[in-house]
N, C-alpha and C positions, 0 to 999 in steps of 0.2 A: 219609367225611368225615361231622363232626360239625356239625349247623346246627341253627339256631333259628327257630321260628313264636309270635309272640307274638299274644295272643287275651284276650277280655276272660273272664270267669272261669264264664260262663255254656256259651260257646261251645267253650271250652278243655274241662270236664266233658266236655259234650256227644261233641266229638270223640273224649276218650279211653276214655268208655265203647264209642261205637259204632266204635272203631277204624277212625277215617278222618280225613281232612284234607280242608277244603275246595278247591277249585280254584277259580282266577278267569280270567275271561276279560281280553283284554286291551283292552275298555270300559269297563270296572267297577273298572280302575285308580284310582288315588288322582292320577296324574302326566298333568294333560292334554297332554303331551309325549311318552307311549309312541307307539314307532314313529316320531314324527315332527320326529326328531333331526338331518334337514337344514336349511338355508337355503331356505325355499319363496317368494323369491320370483319364481321362473319356475310358471305355473298349470299346466304340465305333468307337475314334481314335484310339486305340491301333490296334484293329479288321483292321479298311481301313487301316491304315498305315500296316502292314504286309501283307495283302493282296495285297496292290498295291509295294510292294519289293518281296514278291515273284512273282508276273507278270513280274513284269520289271528282274528281275534274270531271269523268263527264255528265254524272246525276245530281252533284249537290253545287248549288250556288252559296254565296255568302255578300254581305252587306259589311263591311269595316267602320267602325266607329269610333272616335273618342267619348273617353266620358267628360270634357271639358274643351274650351275653346281658348285658352289665355296663351298656351305655349308658343312660342315664337318661332319655333325650331315647325311644328306641325304647319303652322302657316308658309314656312320657308318652301318645305317639300312638298307640301299638297296641294298648295292655293297660290301658285303661281307668285311665289315671293312677296307675298302680301295683296297682289293684287287679286287675289279671287275673293270669294264667298265661301263661308261656312254655314252650313244648314242646320238649326237644330229639331231634333224628331224626339215624339215624346212615343217611346215603344215600349210595349208589353214587358213588362222587367223578366216574367221566366219563356222568353223568346229569345232574351241574352245569356251571355258568356263572356264572360271574361278571359282575357290572354293572361298565360302565367309567364312568366320571363328566368328563363336559368341561364346560369354561366355557367352550366355542366348540359353534355349529350346524356340521354336518359341512359339507363343499364337497358340491356337488350331484356329482359325479363322485365322492366316496367313495360318498355314499349309493345311489345309482343301482349300485354293485355290488352293493352291498345286497337292493338289491331284486330286481333283475333274476337274482340270482346265487342269489336264493331261501335266504340264508343266515340264518335265523332269531337264532341267537344275534346276530349282528349289529345286526340289523335290531331286537330286543326290547334289546340288551343295552349300549344305551349313552343313560345320561340327563345331565341338568343338575346341575354339580357342588354344585348346593344340598340332592340328598338324598345327599351323600356319608357323611352321619351311619349310612345305614343299612346299610352294607358288607353290600351284597345279591348273594346266590346266588340262583339262578332254576332251575327243574325244570320241564320243557315236556312237556305231555301231548298226544294225540290226544283231542279231546273224546267223541268216537263211541266209545271203549274205557272210555268212564268210567260211573258208576253217577252218575243224577239223580234229586232229590226235590227239590220244592217250586221248581222252578225252577230248581236249583241243581247243580255240579256235586262228586262226593265222588270221593278215591281212596283204597282200601281199602288199609289199612298190610300189610304184607309184608317179606319179607327186606331187599328193594330199597330201602325207607321205612318203617324201624324206631324206633319211640318207645322213648327210651333214658334220657330225666330230664323230670322234671313239677319246674320252676322257678314257686315261688309268690310274689305280689308281695308288695310290703313292705308297702302297704296293705290287700292280699288281705282279706278276713273267711273265705276258705276253708279249711276246715282238715284233719288229717292224714286222719282221719275221711271225709272227704268224697272226698278225692283215693283212698285205698285202693278205698272202697266202687266209683269207678269204675275204678280198675284191675283189679279183680277177681282174678282168677287169674293176672293180669300184675305183679301190685304188686312179687315178689318179683325180676324180671328189670327194676325200673324205680327208677332214682337220684330220690327225691322231695328235693327241700331247701327253704329261703325265702332270700331275698336282704334285704340291709341294706344301705344307703349305706354306702362305704368310710368308713377313717379317715383314709388319706394322699390319694384322689384322687376325683376324680368320677365316680365307677363305681358299681355295684350289682353287689355281692359277694355271695358264698355265707354265711351266717350260720354261725358255728359252735355256735353257743348253741343247741342242741337244745331246752333247755328252752325259750324264747321262744314256743316255736311249740308250740302243742295241736293 
């Protein structure tokens, strides 16, 4: 399945060059409600949820993708206000799960089933409807299986997570040569292009005029 990961230009080029992608822990994500989708009036629910979240943070990593590169909001929030790069990956579909978005917190009964059933996809797959624009897909990984450097975790690219597109942002100053140099021997197998605002919708689309980007 083709999915997309937005980055600033420096980190994107670094990941392309080193054939890797950074893996986040739950506590490092930008939503304070991660893993805490239930109503928490009851202190037992709060305690159990925070214990589970702490345990998952210490053992499980995740990579967050979007299912397309068209959202101007995603470019603004996660790709340095359109100055960054979006990387497209082919990921084995059964390894991914789609985030569900809810206007309301889960009932305690529904959340207890997730907690005690150790269903991580459910526990980490429910977010507020405020985040719906992300159209998020997630890949879960065991932290012990990953490379670690400077306190960060990285997943090496492979046939299961394969780089297939490099989408340059509308305001990016990264050149074709910069991306080609980062891709090295892989440049022939990766589609590289730049986006622009669409003429008939509020979306970012592929710029068909290749001459506008050197």
